[in-house]
N, CA, C and O atoms as a GROMACS GRO file, in nm:
protein
  464
    1MET      N    1   5.535  -2.318   2.089
    1MET     CA    2   5.396  -2.331   2.042
    1MET      C    3   5.347  -2.194   1.999
    1MET      O    4   5.243  -2.184   1.934
    2ARG      N    5   5.420  -2.084   2.035
    2ARG     CA    6   5.380  -1.954   1.991
    2ARG      C    7   5.445  -1.917   1.861
    2ARG      O    8   5.411  -1.814   1.803
    3GLY      N    9   5.541  -1.999   1.811
    3GLY     CA   10   5.608  -1.967   1.695
    3GLY      C   11   5.721  -1.867   1.702
    3GLY      O   12   5.768  -1.815   1.600
    4ASP      N   13   5.764  -1.840   1.821
    4ASP     CA   14   5.878  -1.744   1.840
    4ASP      C   15   6.009  -1.821   1.844
    4ASP      O   16   6.052  -1.870   1.948
    5ALA      N   17   6.073  -1.831   1.724
    5ALA     CA   18   6.189  -1.911   1.708
    5ALA      C   19   6.311  -1.859   1.786
    5ALA      O   20   6.386  -1.937   1.843
    6GLU      N   21   6.329  -1.723   1.788
    6GLU     CA   22   6.443  -1.675   1.869
    6GLU      C   23   6.432  -1.715   2.014
    6GLU      O   24   6.528  -1.767   2.070
    7THR      N   25   6.314  -1.690   2.077
    7THR     CA   26   6.293  -1.728   2.216
    7THR      C   27   6.313  -1.880   2.239
    7THR      O   28   6.375  -1.923   2.336
    8ALA      N   29   6.258  -1.957   2.145
    8ALA     CA   30   6.271  -2.098   2.154
    8ALA      C   31   6.419  -2.141   2.146
    8ALA      O   32   6.465  -2.225   2.223
    9ARG      N   33   6.487  -2.085   2.056
    9ARG     CA   34   6.628  -2.115   2.045
    9ARG      C   35   6.710  -2.084   2.169
    9ARG      O   36   6.796  -2.162   2.210
   10SER      N   37   6.681  -1.966   2.230
   10SER     CA   38   6.750  -1.930   2.356
   10SER      C   39   6.717  -2.020   2.471
   10SER      O   40   6.807  -2.060   2.545
   11HIS      N   41   6.586  -2.055   2.490
   11HIS     CA   42   6.548  -2.141   2.596
   11HIS      C   43   6.600  -2.282   2.576
   11HIS      O   44   6.638  -2.350   2.672
   12ALA      N   45   6.603  -2.327   2.450
   12ALA     CA   46   6.654  -2.460   2.419
   12ALA      C   47   6.802  -2.472   2.458
   12ALA      O   48   6.847  -2.572   2.514
   13SER      N   49   6.876  -2.365   2.425
   13SER     CA   50   7.013  -2.362   2.456
   13SER      C   51   7.039  -2.370   2.604
   13SER      O   52   7.127  -2.442   2.651
   14THR      N   53   6.956  -2.290   2.679
   14THR     CA   54   6.969  -2.292   2.828
   14THR      C   55   6.939  -2.427   2.878
   14THR      O   56   7.012  -2.481   2.960
   15CYS      N   57   6.831  -2.486   2.829
   15CYS     CA   58   6.792  -2.624   2.871
   15CYS      C   59   6.902  -2.729   2.852
   15CYS      O   60   6.925  -2.816   2.936
   16ILE      N   61   6.967  -2.718   2.737
   16ILE     CA   62   7.073  -2.808   2.708
   16ILE      C   63   7.188  -2.797   2.809
   16ILE      O   64   7.236  -2.898   2.860
   17VAL      N   65   7.230  -2.675   2.837
   17VAL     CA   66   7.335  -2.652   2.943
   17VAL      C   67   7.292  -2.710   3.075
   17VAL      O   68   7.369  -2.779   3.142
   18LEU      N   69   7.165  -2.681   3.113
   18LEU     CA   70   7.124  -2.733   3.246
   18LEU      C   71   7.114  -2.876   3.250
   18LEU      O   72   7.153  -2.937   3.350
   19SER      N   73   7.062  -2.941   3.143
   19SER     CA   74   7.048  -3.084   3.136
   19SER      C   75   7.186  -3.150   3.154
   19SER      O   76   7.202  -3.245   3.231
   20ASP      N   77   7.281  -3.098   3.084
   20ASP     CA   78   7.417  -3.150   3.101
   20ASP      C   79   7.474  -3.131   3.242
   20ASP      O   80   7.535  -3.221   3.299
   21ARG      N   81   7.451  -3.011   3.295
   21ARG     CA   82   7.500  -2.982   3.430
   21ARG      C   83   7.448  -3.073   3.532
   21ARG      O   84   7.522  -3.122   3.617
   22PHE      N   85   7.311  -3.098   3.524
   22PHE     CA   86   7.246  -3.174   3.632
   22PHE      C   87   7.219  -3.324   3.593
   22PHE      O   88   7.158  -3.400   3.669
   23GLY      N   89   7.267  -3.359   3.477
   23GLY     CA   90   7.256  -3.497   3.441
   23GLY      C   91   7.120  -3.551   3.402
   23GLY      O   92   7.085  -3.666   3.432
   24TYR      N   93   7.043  -3.468   3.334
   24TYR     CA   94   6.904  -3.509   3.289
   24TYR      C   95   6.909  -3.515   3.134
   24TYR      O   96   6.870  -3.418   3.069
   25PRO      N   97   6.954  -3.624   3.075
   25PRO     CA   98   6.969  -3.626   2.930
   25PRO      C   99   6.838  -3.612   2.848
   25PRO      O  100   6.837  -3.567   2.733
   26VAL      N  101   6.728  -3.653   2.914
   26VAL     CA  102   6.597  -3.642   2.844
   26VAL      C  103   6.565  -3.494   2.813
   26VAL      O  104   6.505  -3.462   2.710
   27PHE      N  105   6.608  -3.403   2.904
   27PHE     CA  106   6.578  -3.264   2.879
   27PHE      C  107   6.656  -3.212   2.756
   27PHE      O  108   6.608  -3.130   2.678
   28ARG      N  109   6.785  -3.268   2.743
   28ARG     CA  110   6.862  -3.236   2.624
   28ARG      C  111   6.793  -3.276   2.498
   28ARG      O  112   6.797  -3.204   2.398
   29GLN      N  113   6.725  -3.395   2.502
   29GLN     CA  114   6.656  -3.440   2.386
   29GLN      C  115   6.537  -3.351   2.352
   29GLN      O  116   6.517  -3.320   2.235
   30HIS      N  117   6.457  -3.310   2.449
   30HIS     CA  118   6.342  -3.219   2.428
   30HIS      C  119   6.406  -3.088   2.366
   30HIS      O  120   6.359  -3.042   2.262
   31ALA      N  121   6.504  -3.033   2.426
   31ALA     CA  122   6.564  -2.907   2.382
   31ALA      C  123   6.621  -2.918   2.241
   31ALA      O  124   6.612  -2.821   2.166
   32ALA      N  125   6.680  -3.033   2.201
   32ALA     CA  126   6.742  -3.049   2.071
   32ALA      C  127   6.631  -3.041   1.958
   32ALA      O  128   6.655  -2.989   1.848
   33ILE      N  129   6.514  -3.094   1.992
   33ILE     CA  130   6.404  -3.088   1.898
   33ILE      C  131   6.368  -2.945   1.881
   33ILE      O  132   6.360  -2.896   1.768
   34LEU      N  133   6.345  -2.876   1.990
   34LEU     CA  134   6.309  -2.734   1.977
   34LEU      C  135   6.413  -2.643   1.908
   34LEU      O  136   6.380  -2.550   1.835
   35ALA      N  137   6.535  -2.674   1.935
   35ALA     CA  138   6.653  -2.600   1.873
   35ALA      C  139   6.648  -2.626   1.726
   35ALA      O  140   6.664  -2.532   1.648
   36GLY      N  141   6.628  -2.750   1.684
   36GLY     CA  142   6.624  -2.782   1.543
   36GLY      C  143   6.505  -2.710   1.474
   36GLY      O  144   6.521  -2.659   1.364
   37TRP      N  145   6.392  -2.705   1.535
   37TRP     CA  146   6.288  -2.631   1.488
   37TRP      C  147   6.315  -2.482   1.470
   37TRP      O  148   6.286  -2.421   1.367
   38ALA      N  149   6.371  -2.427   1.574
   38ALA     CA  150   6.409  -2.285   1.572
   38ALA      C  151   6.506  -2.252   1.466
   38ALA      O  152   6.498  -2.149   1.400
   39ASP      N  153   6.601  -2.345   1.450
   39ASP     CA  154   6.711  -2.316   1.348
   39ASP      C  155   6.637  -2.316   1.208
   39ASP      O  156   6.655  -2.226   1.126
   40ALA      N  157   6.555  -2.422   1.187
   40ALA     CA  158   6.488  -2.424   1.059
   40ALA      C  159   6.404  -2.306   1.031
   40ALA      O  160   6.405  -2.255   0.919
   41MET      N  161   6.327  -2.258   1.132
   41MET     CA  162   6.241  -2.137   1.113
   41MET      C  163   6.318  -2.018   1.091
   41MET      O  164   6.270  -1.928   1.021
   42LEU      N  165   6.440  -2.006   1.146
   42LEU     CA  166   6.525  -1.894   1.134
   42LEU      C  167   6.611  -1.898   1.006
   42LEU      O  168   6.700  -1.814   0.988
   43GLY      N  169   6.584  -1.998   0.916
   43GLY     CA  170   6.651  -2.007   0.785
   43GLY      C  171   6.776  -2.085   0.784
   43GLY      O  172   6.844  -2.085   0.681
   44ASP      N  173   6.815  -2.150   0.887
   44ASP     CA  174   6.942  -2.244   0.889
   44ASP      C  175   6.906  -2.368   0.800
   44ASP      O  176   6.818  -2.448   0.832
   45PRO      N  177   6.978  -2.377   0.690
   45PRO     CA  178   6.950  -2.494   0.600
   45PRO      C  179   6.971  -2.629   0.668
   45PRO      O  180   6.921  -2.729   0.617
   46ALA      N  181   7.043  -2.637   0.779
   46ALA     CA  182   7.069  -2.764   0.842
   46ALA      C  183   6.960  -2.784   0.952
   46ALA      O  184   6.957  -2.893   1.009
   47GLY      N  185   6.875  -2.693   0.984
   47GLY     CA  186   6.774  -2.704   1.084
   47GLY      C  187   6.681  -2.820   1.057
   47GLY      O  188   6.658  -2.895   1.152
   48PRO      N  189   6.626  -2.843   0.938
   48PRO     CA  190   6.544  -2.955   0.914
   48PRO      C  191   6.605  -3.089   0.949
   48PRO      O  192   6.540  -3.176   1.008
   49ASP      N  193   6.732  -3.105   0.912
   49ASP     CA  194   6.798  -3.228   0.946
   49ASP      C  195   6.824  -3.239   1.096
   49ASP      O  196   6.822  -3.349   1.150
   50ARG      N  197   6.849  -3.127   1.163
   50ARG     CA  198   6.870  -3.130   1.307
   50ARG      C  199   6.743  -3.169   1.379
   50ARG      O  200   6.748  -3.254   1.468
   51ILE      N  201   6.628  -3.110   1.344
   51ILE     CA  202   6.501  -3.152   1.414
   51ILE      C  203   6.474  -3.303   1.381
   51ILE      O  204   6.428  -3.374   1.470
   52ASP      N  205   6.498  -3.350   1.271
   52ASP     CA  206   6.465  -3.493   1.229
   52ASP      C  207   6.554  -3.584   1.312
   52ASP      O  208   6.509  -3.684   1.368
   53ALA      N  209   6.685  -3.544   1.319
   53ALA     CA  210   6.777  -3.626   1.397
   53ALA      C  211   6.745  -3.630   1.543
   53ALA      O  212   6.748  -3.735   1.607
   54ALA      N  213   6.715  -3.510   1.598
   54ALA     CA  214   6.679  -3.494   1.738
   54ALA      C  215   6.548  -3.578   1.769
   54ALA      O  216   6.542  -3.650   1.870
   55TYR      N  217   6.448  -3.567   1.682
   55TYR     CA  218   6.320  -3.636   1.698
   55TYR      C  219   6.356  -3.798   1.697
   55TYR      O  220   6.303  -3.873   1.779
   56ALA      N  221   6.440  -3.841   1.606
   56ALA     CA  222   6.474  -3.982   1.600
   56ALA      C  223   6.541  -4.032   1.726
   56ALA      O  224   6.514  -4.143   1.773
   57THR      N  225   6.627  -3.952   1.779
   57THR     CA  226   6.701  -3.987   1.903
   57THR      C  227   6.601  -3.994   2.018
   57THR      O  228   6.604  -4.085   2.100
   58TYR      N  229   6.512  -3.894   2.022
   58TYR     CA  230   6.404  -3.893   2.122
   58TYR      C  231   6.317  -4.019   2.120
   58TYR      O  232   6.287  -4.077   2.224
   59LEU      N  233   6.278  -4.058   2.002
   59LEU     CA  234   6.192  -4.177   1.988
   59LEU      C  235   6.268  -4.304   2.033
   59LEU      O  236   6.211  -4.396   2.091
   60GLU      N  237   6.401  -4.303   2.004
   60GLU     CA  238   6.482  -4.419   2.055
   60GLU      C  239   6.482  -4.433   2.202
   60GLU      O  240   6.495  -4.544   2.255
   61SER      N  241   6.469  -4.323   2.269
   61SER     CA  242   6.468  -4.331   2.417
   61SER      C  243   6.342  -4.403   2.468
   61SER      O  244   6.344  -4.449   2.582
   62GLY      N  245   6.240  -4.415   2.397
   62GLY     CA  246   6.123  -4.487   2.431
   62GLY      C  247   6.018  -4.392   2.499
   62GLY      O  248   5.908  -4.436   2.532
   63ILE      N  249   6.053  -4.261   2.520
   63ILE     CA  250   5.962  -4.166   2.582
   63ILE      C  251   5.868  -4.114   2.473
   63ILE      O  252   5.910  -4.077   2.364
   64ARG      N  253   5.738  -4.112   2.506
   64ARG     CA  254   5.638  -4.071   2.404
   64ARG      C  255   5.577  -3.938   2.434
   64ARG      O  256   5.499  -3.887   2.354
   65LEU      N  257   5.610  -3.880   2.544
   65LEU     CA  258   5.554  -3.749   2.588
   65LEU      C  259   5.583  -3.638   2.487
   65LEU      O  260   5.698  -3.620   2.449
   66PHE      N  261   5.484  -3.567   2.443
   66PHE     CA  262   5.495  -3.462   2.351
   66PHE      C  263   5.513  -3.504   2.204
   66PHE      O  264   5.537  -3.419   2.118
   67VAL      N  265   5.501  -3.634   2.174
   67VAL     CA  266   5.518  -3.681   2.032
   67VAL      C  267   5.428  -3.605   1.940
   67VAL      O  268   5.476  -3.558   1.836
   68PRO      N  269   5.299  -3.590   1.969
   68PRO     CA  270   5.215  -3.512   1.871
   68PRO      C  271   5.266  -3.367   1.848
   68PRO      O  272   5.270  -3.318   1.735
   69LEU      N  273   5.303  -3.305   1.954
   69LEU     CA  274   5.362  -3.164   1.937
   69LEU      C  275   5.486  -3.171   1.843
   69LEU      O  276   5.496  -3.098   1.745
   70TYR      N  277   5.577  -3.259   1.876
   70TYR     CA  278   5.693  -3.266   1.802
   70TYR      C  279   5.674  -3.304   1.658
   70TYR      O  280   5.746  -3.255   1.571
   71LEU      N  281   5.581  -3.388   1.632
   71LEU     CA  282   5.544  -3.418   1.496
   71LEU      C  283   5.488  -3.296   1.417
   71LEU      O  284   5.515  -3.276   1.298
   72LEU      N  285   5.409  -3.217   1.493
   72LEU     CA  286   5.355  -3.094   1.431
   72LEU      C  287   5.467  -2.989   1.402
   72LEU      O  288   5.466  -2.919   1.301
   73LEU      N  289   5.561  -2.983   1.495
   73LEU     CA  290   5.678  -2.893   1.468
   73LEU      C  291   5.750  -2.939   1.346
   73LEU      O  292   5.789  -2.857   1.262
   74ARG      N  293   5.769  -3.073   1.332
   74ARG     CA  294   5.836  -3.123   1.208
   74ARG      C  295   5.750  -3.099   1.085
   74ARG      O  296   5.802  -3.074   0.976
   75ALA      N  297   5.617  -3.105   1.103
   75ALA     CA  298   5.531  -3.083   0.989
   75ALA      C  299   5.547  -2.936   0.945
   75ALA      O  300   5.553  -2.906   0.826
   76GLU      N  301   5.552  -2.847   1.041
   76GLU     CA  302   5.582  -2.707   1.000
   76GLU      C  303   5.712  -2.687   0.933
   76GLU      O  304   5.720  -2.613   0.835
   77VAL      N  305   5.810  -2.749   0.980
   77VAL     CA  306   5.941  -2.729   0.918
   77VAL      C  307   5.944  -2.791   0.769
   77VAL      O  308   6.008  -2.736   0.679
   78HIS      N  309   5.876  -2.901   0.750
   78HIS     CA  310   5.885  -2.975   0.623
   78HIS      C  311   5.760  -2.933   0.540
   78HIS      O  312   5.759  -2.963   0.421
   79GLY      N  313   5.656  -2.866   0.595
   79GLY     CA  314   5.534  -2.840   0.517
   79GLY      C  315   5.467  -2.970   0.477
   79GLY      O  316   5.423  -2.986   0.363
   80SER      N  317   5.458  -3.067   0.575
   80SER     CA  318   5.420  -3.196   0.542
   80SER      C  319   5.289  -3.235   0.608
   80SER      O  320   5.278  -3.238   0.730
   81ALA      N  321   5.182  -3.267   0.519
   81ALA     CA  322   5.065  -3.316   0.568
   81ALA      C  323   5.067  -3.460   0.625
   81ALA      O  324   4.987  -3.499   0.709
   82ASP      N  325   5.164  -3.535   0.573
   82ASP     CA  326   5.185  -3.670   0.622
   82ASP      C  327   5.232  -3.667   0.770
   82ASP      O  328   5.195  -3.752   0.850
   83LEU      N  329   5.310  -3.572   0.800
   83LEU     CA  330   5.351  -3.557   0.949
   83LEU      C  331   5.232  -3.511   1.031
   83LEU      O  332   5.224  -3.546   1.149
   84VAL      N  333   5.142  -3.435   0.977
   84VAL     CA  334   5.019  -3.399   1.049
   84VAL      C  335   4.943  -3.527   1.076
   84VAL      O  336   4.901  -3.550   1.190
   85ASP      N  337   4.924  -3.612   0.975
   85ASP     CA  338   4.854  -3.744   0.989
   85ASP      C  339   4.914  -3.820   1.103
   85ASP      O  340   4.843  -3.876   1.187
   86GLN      N  341   5.047  -3.823   1.105
   86GLN     CA  342   5.116  -3.901   1.210
   86GLN      C  343   5.090  -3.838   1.344
   86GLN      O  344   5.067  -3.908   1.442
   87ALA      N  345   5.094  -3.706   1.351
   87ALA     CA  346   5.065  -3.637   1.481
   87ALA      C  347   4.924  -3.673   1.529
   87ALA      O  348   4.905  -3.698   1.648
   88ARG      N  349   4.830  -3.675   1.442
   88ARG     CA  350   4.692  -3.708   1.478
   88ARG      C  351   4.680  -3.850   1.527
   88ARG      O  352   4.608  -3.879   1.623
   89ALA      N  353   4.753  -3.937   1.458
   89ALA     CA  354   4.743  -4.083   1.496
   89ALA      C  355   4.812  -4.100   1.630
   89ALA      O  356   4.763  -4.174   1.715
   90ALA      N  357   4.924  -4.033   1.651
   90ALA     CA  358   4.992  -4.047   1.784
   90ALA      C  359   4.909  -3.983   1.892
   90ALA      O  360   4.905  -4.036   2.003
   91SER      N  361   4.843  -3.873   1.869
   91SER     CA  362   4.758  -3.808   1.964
   91SER      C  363   4.635  -3.900   2.002
   91SER      O  364   4.599  -3.905   2.120
   92ALA      N  365   4.576  -3.968   1.911
   92ALA     CA  366   4.469  -4.062   1.934
   92ALA      C  367   4.517  -4.181   2.019
   92ALA      O  368   4.449  -4.222   2.112
   93GLU      N  369   4.635  -4.234   1.986
   93GLU     CA  370   4.688  -4.351   2.057
   93GLU      C  371   4.740  -4.314   2.196
   93GLU      O  372   4.722  -4.389   2.291
   94LEU      N  373   4.805  -4.194   2.207
   94LEU     CA  374   4.860  -4.162   2.337
   94LEU      C  375   4.767  -4.072   2.425
   94LEU      O  376   4.797  -4.047   2.542
   95GLU      N  377   4.660  -4.027   2.369
   95GLU     CA  378   4.574  -3.939   2.435
   95GLU      C  379   4.648  -3.811   2.477
   95GLU      O  380   4.613  -3.750   2.577
   96ASP      N  381   4.745  -3.772   2.402
   96ASP     CA  382   4.834  -3.654   2.430
   96ASP      C  383   4.794  -3.560   2.322
   96ASP      O  384   4.827  -3.581   2.205
   97VAL      N  385   4.724  -3.454   2.358
   97VAL     CA  386   4.675  -3.366   2.250
   97VAL      C  387   4.743  -3.229   2.255
   97VAL      O  388   4.753  -3.166   2.360
   98CYS      N  389   4.792  -3.185   2.136
   98CYS     CA  390   4.852  -3.061   2.121
   98CYS      C  391   4.746  -2.955   2.120
   98CYS      O  392   4.652  -2.963   2.041
   99LEU      N  393   4.757  -2.859   2.200
   99LEU     CA  394   4.653  -2.753   2.214
   99LEU      C  395   4.698  -2.616   2.161
   99LEU      O  396   4.634  -2.513   2.184
  100SER      N  397   4.809  -2.621   2.089
  100SER     CA  398   4.858  -2.499   2.028
  100SER      C  399   4.773  -2.445   1.916
  100SER      O  400   4.771  -2.506   1.808
  101PRO      N  401   4.699  -2.328   1.936
  101PRO     CA  402   4.616  -2.284   1.824
  101PRO      C  403   4.701  -2.260   1.695
  101PRO      O  404   4.651  -2.283   1.585
  102ARG      N  405   4.817  -2.216   1.706
  102ARG     CA  406   4.897  -2.189   1.590
  102ARG      C  407   4.923  -2.322   1.513
  102ARG      O  408   4.903  -2.332   1.392
  103LEU      N  409   4.968  -2.418   1.587
  103LEU     CA  410   5.005  -2.552   1.519
  103LEU      C  411   4.885  -2.618   1.469
  103LEU      O  412   4.887  -2.677   1.361
  104LEU      N  413   4.773  -2.610   1.547
  104LEU     CA  414   4.649  -2.675   1.491
  104LEU      C  415   4.598  -2.600   1.363
  104LEU      O  416   4.550  -2.664   1.269
  105ALA      N  417   4.606  -2.474   1.360
  105ALA     CA  418   4.574  -2.403   1.237
  105ALA      C  419   4.661  -2.436   1.124
  105ALA      O  420   4.615  -2.453   1.011
  106LEU      N  421   4.796  -2.448   1.152
  106LEU     CA  422   4.883  -2.493   1.040
  106LEU      C  423   4.847  -2.634   0.999
  106LEU      O  424   4.843  -2.660   0.879
  107SER      N  425   4.819  -2.728   1.091
  107SER     CA  426   4.791  -2.859   1.040
  107SER      C  427   4.664  -2.863   0.954
  107SER      O  428   4.656  -2.943   0.861
  108SER      N  429   4.567  -2.781   0.984
  108SER     CA  430   4.450  -2.768   0.904
  108SER      C  431   4.481  -2.724   0.760
  108SER      O  432   4.430  -2.779   0.662
  109VAL      N  433   4.567  -2.623   0.753
  109VAL     CA  434   4.605  -2.572   0.626
  109VAL      C  435   4.681  -2.683   0.542
  109VAL      O  436   4.652  -2.706   0.425
  110LEU      N  437   4.778  -2.748   0.609
  110LEU     CA  438   4.853  -2.857   0.547
  110LEU      C  439   4.757  -2.967   0.493
  110LEU      O  440   4.776  -3.021   0.384
  111GLN      N  441   4.657  -2.996   0.571
  111GLN     CA  442   4.567  -3.099   0.526
  111GLN      C  443   4.486  -3.062   0.408
  111GLN      O  444   4.460  -3.142   0.318
  112ARG      N  445   4.444  -2.934   0.409
  112ARG     CA  446   4.361  -2.881   0.293
  112ARG      C  447   4.445  -2.875   0.169
  112ARG      O  448   4.391  -2.897   0.060
  113THR      N  449   4.572  -2.848   0.178
  113THR     CA  450   4.656  -2.821   0.062
  113THR      C  451   4.732  -2.950   0.017
  113THR      O  452   4.817  -2.948  -0.072
  114ARG      N  453   4.695  -3.060   0.084
  114ARG     CA  454   4.754  -3.188   0.044
  114ARG      C  455   4.766  -3.210  -0.098
  114ARG      O  456   4.669  -3.186  -0.171
  115LYS      N  457   4.874  -3.251  -0.144
  115LYS     CA  458   4.887  -3.287  -0.290
  115LYS      C  459   4.862  -3.427  -0.318
  115LYS      O  460   4.920  -3.512  -0.250
  116PRO      N  461   4.778  -3.464  -0.415
  116PRO     CA  462   4.737  -3.598  -0.439
  116PRO      C  463   4.858  -3.689  -0.491
  116PRO      O  464   4.839  -3.808  -0.517
   0.00000   0.00000   0.00000
């Protein structure tokens, strides 16, 4: 939420190791989304595909926690106002509000610069 891709990548890696060690696959799914975001933000051309694949796997699990946040991270990676719209709709439906000032500011910019 603070935009520190290096730290996010490091913590996501640790979380993946721990989730495997202790048998908590849902933590691996959360970490994979963050790792994909970090990779994309650090210039890895495969990062956008990784975050999208990790997000799809997460949705398949049926867990809806943090969906607005993850949609905003994907919006940042893709520069997509449509993903911002999806995040807002999910937030309204789930009553799960992303409070990250950085991501909220980004979503406002993406909405204002939407191409017709």
